[in-house]
C-alpha positions in Angstrom: 6.8 -7.6 8.0 5.5 -10.9 9.3 2.9 -12.8 7.4 0.5 -13.8 10.2 -3.1 -13.2 10.1 -3.1 -10.6 12.9 -0.3 -8.6 11.3 -2.2 -8.6 8.0 -5.3 -7.4 9.7 -3.4 -4.6 11.4 -1.8 -3.6 8.0 -5.2 -3.4 6.4 -6.5 -1.2 9.2 -3.4 1.1 8.8 -3.9 1.1 5.0 -7.4 2.4 5.4 -6.4 5.1 8.0 -3.1 6.1 6.4 -2.3 4.1 3.3 1.5 4.5 3.2 1.7 3.2 6.8 0.2 -0.1 5.9 2.5 -0.6 3.0 5.5 0.6 5.1 4.8 -2.2 7.6 4.8 -4.8 4.8 7.7 -3.5 2.6 9.7 -0.9 4.5 10.3 2.7 3.5 12.7 2.1 0.6 10.4 0.1 -1.6 8.6 1.1 -4.8 5.3 0.0 -3.4 5.7 2.5 -0.5 6.5 5.4 -2.8 3.7 4.6 -5.1 1.3 4.5 -2.2 2.7 7.8 -0.9 2.3 9.5 -4.2 -1.3 8.2 -4.7 -2.2 9.3 -1.2 -0.7 12.8 -1.7 -2.6 13.2 -5.0 -5.9 11.9 -3.8 -6.7 9.8 -0.7 -8.9 7.1 -2.2 -6.6 5.8 -4.8 -3.9 5.5 -2.2 -6.3 3.4 -0.1 -7.2 1.2 -3.0 -3.6 0.6 -4.0 -2.4 -0.1 -0.5 -5.1 -2.6 0.1 -4.4 -4.3 -3.2 -0.7 -4.5 -2.5 -1.1 -5.9 1.0 -3.8 -8.4 0.2 -2.2 -9.6 -3.0 1.1 -10.1 -1.3 -0.5 -12.1 1.6 -2.1 -14.6 -0.8 1.0 -14.8 -2.9 3.2 -15.4 0.2 0.9 -18.2 1.4 1.1 -20.0 -2.0 4.9 -19.5 -2.0 5.1 -21.0 1.5 3.0 -23.9 0.5 5.2 -24.6 -2.6 8.3 -24.4 -0.6 7.0 -26.8 2.0 5.8 -29.2 -0.6 9.2 -29.1 -2.3 10.9 -29.6 1.0 8.9 -32.7 1.8 9.4 -34.4 -1.6 13.1 -33.8 -2.1 15.8 -36.1 -0.8 18.6 -34.7 1.4 22.1 -34.5 -0.3 24.4 -37.4 0.3 27.3 -36.2 2.5 29.7 -38.9 1.1 29.8 -37.4 -2.4 
């Protein structure tokens, strides 16, 4: 559930071996992404792999962009005045 490079690499490996497991590590067991991956893997193995890799890698890039936006917003905003 962390966003480090090593954890993303492990999630990708798990997504290839057992697709719902990689998604589980990223989102947990009660997410729609997990159930979609589970369903696609049960129907046919390859679509489960493709979907799991897409979800994991898309989220990693989006998370990095979101962290950058939050850091930029944090650096350029002024702290609130405690006297008001």
